[in-house]
Residue, then its C-alpha position, 0 to 999 in steps of 0.5 A: m242708095s235710098k231706103k225702100f219700104d212698102v209703106v211710109v207714113v208721114g206723121g205719128g199722131p193717132g192717124g199716122y201711128v195707127a195706120a203704121i201699126r195696122c200696115a205692119q200687122l198686115g205684113l207690109k214693111t212700114a216706116c213712120i216719120d214724126k218730127w215731135l220733140s218732147k220737153d227734154g228734146k227727145g223724139v216721140f210719137g203720138g202727135t198733138c193728141l198724146n203730147v199737147g191735146c186730148i190726153p194732157s187736157k183730159a188729165l188736167l180736167d180730171t184733176s180739176h174736177k176732183y179738186e172742185e168735188a172735194k171743195h164743194d161737193f163732199d159736204l153733201h155726202g157727209i165727208s169733211t176734208g178741212e181746207v182743200s188746196i191745189d198744187i199746180a206743179t204736182m198737177l202738171a207733173r202728173k199730166d206730163q207723166i201720163v203723156k210720157n207713159l203713152t208716148m213710150g207706149v207707142a214706141g213699144l207698139f212700133k217695136a212689137n209690130g216691126v214698125t220702123g220709127l224715124e225721128g225727124t221731118g218728111k217731105v213728099l216728093a214726086g214718084k212716091k219718094v219721101e225726103f227724110t231729114p233726121h233731127s241731127g244728120e243729113a237728109e236721105l231719100i226713102e222710096a215706098e210703094h205707098i205713102i200715107i200723109a197724117t201730119g195733123s193740124v195746128p192751132v189757128n192764130i188771129p192777128p188781133t191777139p199775137l201769141t206771147d211766151d206766157i200771157i197770150v197763148d194757144s191751147t198748148g200754152a194753156l196746159e202749162f200755166k204755173n199758177v191759176p190766173a185770177r182773170l182768164g180770157v178765152i177766145g172761142a167757145g168751141v170744144i178746146g176753149l170750153e175744156l181749158g176754160s173749165v180746167w182753170g175755172r174750177l181751180g179758181a180763175k174768173v173765166t170770160v169766154l169771147e165767142a164771135q158766133d151769135k149761137f152757143l155751140h152751133v154745131a150741137d143740138q140746140a136743146v143741148a147747147k142751151e142747157a150747156q150755156k145755162l149750166f156753164t153760166k151757173q158754174g161762173m163762166d161768163i160767156r159773151l156771144g157775138a163778141r168779135v175780138t179786134g185788138s189786144e195790148i199787153k201792159d204790166g203783165a196783163v192783156t187788155v182785149t178789145f172786142q165788138e159786142g152788140g154794136e159797141e166797142k168793149t174791153e176786158t183785162f186778163d192775166k192770161l188769154i187763151v186763143a182757141v178759135g180753131r185748128k188748120p191742117y198742117t202742110d208746111g214744107l210737106l209737099s214738093g211742087d211736083s208731088g201731085v198731091n193737091l190742096d183744096e181751097r181751105g188748105f186741106i189735102h184733097v182726097d176721095e171717099a177712101c182717102k186717096t189723094d190725086a197722086p197715085g199711091i199717096w193717101a192722106v188721113g186725119d185732120v189734114v183732110r176733110g171732115p171733123m178734126l177728131a183723133h178717133k176719126a183719124s185712127e179709123e181712116g188710118v186703119m181703112v187706108a192700111e186695109r185698102i193698101h192690103g187689098h181689102k174694101a174697108q170703109v169709114n162710116y162718117d155718119v156715125i162719128p161721135s163728138v165729145i166735149y169733156t166738160s162737167p157735165e160732159i156733152a156728146w152727140v152722134g148723127k143728126t141734130e134735130e135742127q138738121v133733121k128738120a131742115e131736111g124735111e124728114p118726119y121724125n120723133v124725139g125722145m128725151f129723158p132727164f138725169a134728174a129722174n135716173g136713180r144712179a145719177m141721183a146717187g152720184n149727185q149728177t142729175e144735170g142734163f138729159v139724153k135726147m134721141i131722134a128717130h125717123a117717124e115712119t121707120d123708127r130708125i135712129l137718126g141721131a142722139s145727144v147727151i149732156g150729163p154724166n159719162a155722156g161720151d160713154l153713153c153716146q157710144q152705145v147709140v153709135v153701136a146701135m146706129e152702126f147696125g141700123s137699129s130703131a129706137e124700139d130696138i134699144g127700148m127692147m134691150v135689157f139695161a142694168h139697174p141702177t146705171v146712168s145708161e138707163a137714161v138712154h133706154e128711157a129716151a129710146l122708149a120715149v121716142n114712141n111714147a113708151a117711157i116708164h120713168k117719166a110722163n110721155r108726151r100726149p099723142k097728137k089728136 
């Protein structure tokens, strides 16, 4: 006899476990299936984000940033530390403990909310059924009124650089280097490549980034992208744009990479190579042929604006569907689907989903870039404010970067904002809240911001949109 639930969630990452918890909170009998195994072979929930993505990478970024500050910046404050060193084993152990605490936390939340956690794999069958295969034991059938697919994504591999155990690695392998590589190559100048390159670069690696695109951070506002490229180069990161990798050869414990750049064939030799060219939806073994769930031409599960698939009663959220591959986007979709299953008309505002790159300085943006607004032909005004003119940033020796805000020239409604500088992700979130409520730049300009805070840069950028900034010269009005 098969087990029956109101909702079965396949996938226990930020989209899946959040959806499961919210379904249970709404009184639905809910199960969540996940196949993830921890390093010690135990089933855990949390998906890529908690286990090998957002969380462990930020732990390493934090450690490496503190190391760099202690080594290079403390003297400015009159602090003497003597010789500074890094214990990689301790750094990795700290990262692993944070991961363990958070994955155990998800298990605790399941218990507190009455979610049944099932450790193993799930396959979606026709008739709203799921074949659950535990890590040890026989497959069993589960029936549900609703199924939520939240299986996430996996790194994209490329034929010229097949992965190895320890020299050519993906983002997961880059979290486990036992020593700082003297020469580190990174293929891909996206979020993951820049963050992981920053970690090991701060710890002493000579980092070379090979990016096939001719533009750096082409998805970001280009004023921010140019500033970021300048700052990363100043930090010692060698960024090669228009560099298309064509091959690799491992010899004597190192890898020589061949790539085309500027019409010439070139080579570089590295001790470690990180392949960070993107991610793809994970659907391997997920769907039976008659499940009724369809994939689009790029391999994503086809859904409508409410995350319904083509099969009745089956939903899909997160990286496995259209839209940015972001943990917070997945979580909000999970909540939306849970609410809709319960009969509410919830929705996700895809126009105000922020993106953050946790380098130093941080980079964040929400809404439209200036390039997008210009291409759409909308009249707009721009306000910018540099952190070099912000008192709190000066006090913290974090004066690089700026806040940039774009508003409609006629309505003054905020269209987008970008930040490169200290706490960019948190500052950008202030604009997310404003945009969610349809605020104008003037609205932010009329708010009281605490002094001294780096958030005052957001206030001043909003004022600058309408030539009213106080702590910088305003642009001259057009005659």
